[in-house]
N, C-alpha and C positions, 0 to 999 in steps of 0.2 A: 566332463567337468568333475572336479573333485569337490566333495562337501565334507565339512568337519563332522565327525561323529559326536553325538551328544555324550557328555561326560557322565559317568555313573555316580559320581559323588563319593564312591568308596575310596578310602585311603586318604581323603582330604580332611583336614581338621577344620571344624567350624569354630571360629573364635568368638563370633558375636551370637548372642542369644536371639531367638526369633520372637517377634512381637505378636500381638493378636492377629495381625493381617498376614502373617507368614513371612514378612519382610524382616531383615535384621533390625533389631532394636539397639540403636547406638547410644541411647541414654540410659543412665542407671535408674534404679528405683528412687533414689534420693532426688534426682533431677526431675522425675515425673511428679513426685510429691511437692517439690518447690513450685513447679509449674502449675499444679492444681490450685495453689494459693495465689501465685503471682499473676496469672492470667486474669482472674476476675478483678483484682485490684487495678491492674494496668488498664483493662478495658473500661472499668468504672470511672477511673480518673480521666481518661480520654473523653468518654461520653459526657461526664459532668462539665469538663472544660468546654466541649463543643456546645452543650446546651446553654451554658452561661454566656458564651461568645455570641450565640444566636440571639439571646435575649437582650443583650446590651447593644446590638446592632452597630458595633464598631465604636461605641461611646467609651466613656471612662469606666474603669473598674472601680466598683464601690464595694462596701462591706456586705450589702445585701446581695450583690451579684456573686461574691465569693461564697456566701452562705448558700445561695441557691445552687451553685455549682457543686459544692460538697454534699448537700442533701440529695441532689440528683445522682451524683456518683454513688453514694451509699445505697440509694434505692435500686439503682441499676445493678450493683454488685450483689445485693441480697436476692433480687429476682433472677439474675443470671445463675447463681449457685443453686437456687431452688429449682429452676427449670432443668438445669444440668443433672441434678440428682434424681428428680422425679421422672424426667423423660427417658433416662437410660433404662428404666425398669418397665417401660410400657410397650405395648404393641406398636407396630410401625405407623398406623394411622394416628394414634394419639401422640406418639413421639413427634411426628411431622406437624401436627396441629399445635402442639405446645410451642415448638420453636417458631413456627409461622406467626402465632399470636404474639409471642414475645418480641420478635424482631419487627413485626408490623406495628405493634404498639410503640416500641422504642423509636422507630422511624417517624411515626405520626406525631409523637411528642416533640421530637427535634424539629419537625417541620412546622409545628404550631408555634414554636418559640421564635420563629423568624417573622411573625406578624400575620400569618395566613389565617383564614377563617377555620372554625372548628369543623365545618362540613368538608372543606377541601383537605384539611389535615387528616380527617378520618378516612376519606376516600383514598388518599395517597397511602396511608398506613394499611388499609385493607388490600390494596393492590400489591404492595410489597409483601405483606403477609401471605397472600394467595400464591405469589410466585415462589416464595420460600417454601411453602407447603408442598407445591407441586414438585419442586426440585428435590427436596428431602424425601418425600414419599417415594419418588422414583429411585433415589439412592438406597433407601432402606429396603424397598421391595426387591431390588436386584442384588442385595447383599444378605439374603436370607435363604434358608433351605426350604424344602417343601412343607415342613411342619411349622414354619413361622419362626424358627429359632435363628438368631443372628449368627452368621458364620464368623467365628473368632479366629 
């Protein structure tokens, strides 16, 4: 049987720059900068709409419901940006705990807006937060070198 020999990479031009993961980075610096602002805004608006829709339970949209949605969206955006900035500078345990606490709390809040008890909402938020912590801890643990530095 014949097998293809691995290419040496010499003599080929690399047109795309490589990103932090070693894969080709197809987006420009400008696109990344726009995304760093657009992602929190879009996620916040979706979260605010979702919370307001849960709170009104399919009823009519009122001014208070709109205000609640926008305040919730703003709070989510601020917390998301804060967690994103702080977590990226911490060790893997704290990084995973911050994201787990943020996402568990966000889910628990959404769950409470649908009319469930505080105890059940807290339990659901804790379960979601614990699952997020375990998944992210595993991811961060497997993407570090022996000294605890992230492989970029």
